[in-house]
VOGU-3710 file (C-alpha; in Angstrom, 3 decimals, decimal comma):
1> elnadfsnll> 12,095/-20,613/26,846  9,305/-20,473/24,249  5,808/-21,309/25,467  4,768/-24,366/23,430  1,124/-23,879/24,411  0,840/-20,291/23,232  -1,083/-20,139/19,960  -3,164/-18,031/17,609  -5,369/-19,705/15,011  -7,137/-16,579/13,760
11> lvivnnplpe> -8,306/-17,374/10,217  -8,194/-14,481/7,754  -9,174/-15,297/4,173  -11,388/-13,998/1,404  -14,595/-15,447/2,835  -13,551/-14,755/6,421  -12,387/-11,128/6,518  -11,421/-9,317/9,690  -14,342/-7,658/11,481  -14,941/-3,983/10,679
21> dydyegnlti> -13,871/-2,995/14,194  -10,677/-5,075/14,169  -7,886/-3,383/16,141  -5,092/-3,340/13,558  -2,511/-1,551/15,699  -3,372/-2,965/19,127  -0,816/-5,744/19,588  2,105/-4,611/17,451  5,741/-4,144/18,324  8,732/-2,811/16,393
31> idqkylcgyr> 11,023/-5,441/14,866  14,731/-5,019/15,570  16,375/-3,564/12,426  18,937/-6,385/12,191  16,162/-8,887/11,365  14,757/-6,876/8,443  15,446/-6,798/4,713  12,449/-4,600/3,918  11,136/-1,301/5,222  8,002/-2,524/7,046
41> nqmdkdayif> 8,976/-3,107/10,645  6,021/-4,098/12,826  4,734/-7,471/13,937  2,392/-8,994/16,510  4,329/-8,672/19,762  3,577/-12,223/20,931  4,503/-13,876/17,628  7,630/-11,710/17,412  9,188/-13,517/20,402  8,980/-16,761/18,401
51> akamldaawk> 10,123/-15,183/15,120  13,156/-13,651/16,819  14,167/-17,010/18,321  13,728/-18,633/14,899  15,880/-16,074/13,094  18,595/-16,336/15,745  18,590/-20,122/15,342  18,784/-19,868/11,542  21,691/-17,453/11,762  23,469/-19,823/14,176
61> dnvelyilsp> 23,173/-22,411/11,390  24,662/-19,877/8,936  21,352/-19,518/7,106  20,429/-16,075/5,817  16,856/-15,516/6,912  15,333/-12,044/7,101  11,874/-10,544/7,473  10,850/-8,816/4,256  7,194/-8,033/4,883  5,450/-8,430/8,252
71> yrsfstqsal> 2,434/-6,326/9,356  0,578/-4,301/6,714  -2,087/-1,710/7,419  -5,448/-1,686/5,651  -4,363/1,273/3,499  -1,061/-0,397/2,514  -2,942/-3,548/1,506  -5,453/-1,442/-0,472  -2,623/0,135/-2,462  -0,950/-3,236/-3,141
81> fenevkthln> -4,254/-4,759/-4,246  -5,056/-1,823/-6,524  -1,628/-2,088/-8,194  -2,186/-5,802/-8,817  -5,659/-5,139/-10,286  -4,121/-2,635/-12,712  -1,680/-5,252/-14,026  -4,664/-7,448/-15,003  -6,782/-4,725/-16,551  -6,680/-4,655/-20,322
91> gsttreqaei> -9,105/-4,122/-23,184  -10,772/-7,504/-22,788  -10,926/-7,628/-18,982  -13,628/-6,116/-16,805  -12,752/-4,543/-13,471  -14,457/-7,453/-11,710  -12,436/-10,062/-13,638  -9,223/-8,167/-12,923  -10,072/-8,066/-9,199  -10,789/-11,801/-9,094
101> kastevarpg> -7,462/-12,589/-10,783  -5,591/-10,108/-8,591  -7,059/-11,539/-5,391  -5,307/-14,918/-5,900  -1,960/-13,083/-5,738  -2,633/-10,113/-3,448  -5,287/-10,327/-0,748  -8,167/-7,881/-0,819  -7,871/-5,337/2,004  -9,345/-6,765/5,205
111> tsehhtglav> -8,604/-10,345/4,134  -4,797/-10,431/4,422  -2,979/-12,339/7,152  -0,451/-9,506/7,111  -3,073/-7,304/8,827  -2,773/-9,470/11,946  0,985/-9,150/12,334  1,086/-12,955/12,595  2,326/-13,551/9,047  5,752/-12,873/7,599
121> dfnsvethfe> 7,174/-12,879/4,096  10,824/-13,945/4,262  13,770/-12,880/2,035  12,072/-12,551/-1,365  8,565/-12,923/-2,743  9,598/-15,118/-5,647  8,913/-18,783/-6,221  12,626/-19,553/-6,496  12,775/-18,893/-2,725  11,856/-22,590/-2,501
131> dteaflwlke> 15,326/-23,428/-3,882  17,180/-21,550/-1,154  18,856/-22,759/2,010  16,570/-20,431/3,957  13,443/-22,193/2,682  14,833/-25,654/3,361  15,739/-24,544/6,880  12,221/-23,163/7,446  10,645/-26,393/6,168  12,723/-28,331/8,675
141> hgeeygfimr> 12,598/-25,987/11,678  9,687/-23,544/11,262  7,292/-25,654/13,326  9,710/-25,655/16,281  8,971/-21,915/16,520  5,259/-22,158/15,762  5,402/-21,196/12,065  3,837/-22,959/9,083  4,150/-22,323/5,363  0,683/-20,964/4,817
151> yaedkqdltg> -0,020/-21,377/1,099  0,987/-24,766/-0,281  0,851/-25,588/-3,963  -1,696/-28,398/-3,580  -4,023/-26,406/-1,288  -4,886/-23,468/-3,533  -8,487/-24,632/-3,936  -8,863/-24,404/-0,135  -6,829/-21,267/0,595  -7,738/-19,318/-2,535
161> viyepwhwrf> -4,125/-18,175/-2,719  -1,312/-19,140/-5,090  1,719/-21,095/-3,867  3,815/-18,759/-1,709  6,880/-20,488/-0,252  7,980/-17,179/1,284  4,778/-16,567/3,334  4,868/-18,112/6,814  2,294/-17,773/9,550  2,586/-18,061/13,312
171> vgikhakein> 0,041/-20,503/14,768  1,923/-21,786/17,835  4,360/-24,660/18,298  1,879/-27,440/19,166  -0,479/-26,510/16,334  2,335/-26,054/13,794  3,682/-29,549/14,493  0,208/-31,064/14,292  -0,702/-29,209/11,069  2,484/-30,473/9,413
181> rlgmcleeyi> 2,027/-34,005/10,751  -1,488/-34,113/9,300  -0,416/-32,468/6,025  -3,199/-29,914/6,344  -3,553/-26,230/5,602  -4,948/-23,936/8,307  -8,452/-24,042/6,803  -8,553/-27,860/7,029  -7,022/-27,884/10,482  -9,598/-25,510/11,936
191> eylkq> -12,372/-27,756/10,550  -10,568/-30,798/11,950  -10,439/-29,237/15,425  -14,198/-28,600/15,338  -14,917/-32,301/14,884
//
């Protein structure tokens, strides 16, 4: 039985990076190999209970849903960010401009939800994921397991991140249902709760 009250609303974005002394490894567990389609295999141990239940439920519905990219270390994120910066560097682009462009697609190290182990990229990091059965299943059932699609197309001005149908974030069942009901992104929801 999943605990509907268990939640984690930690906000990690460009202007709200993790603290310098953040314990990256402290709450991680190893993901069972059968749930993976990538080589990274760690996740927040509390969120993993919910993710596992969600994947089992999807499979019961004959939906192919796998974890591609869960937890990422600071150094992994640094390498990914640097690679993205390089793709934007050309004769007419300064390093700073390239970094700004890159940061809408790959989070700067210290500002990625993947550092928390609470976020998961499913199946494939391509926009056409939105046309798959897996995505439609997540849209319908993700909240029942405490997961929300984190980066919606119409919220980029608030999240600072491009539309990523594959990136889902554990917030907790009650919060996930409420966020979806209100049509908010996590940034808006956290403000809403303060009021």
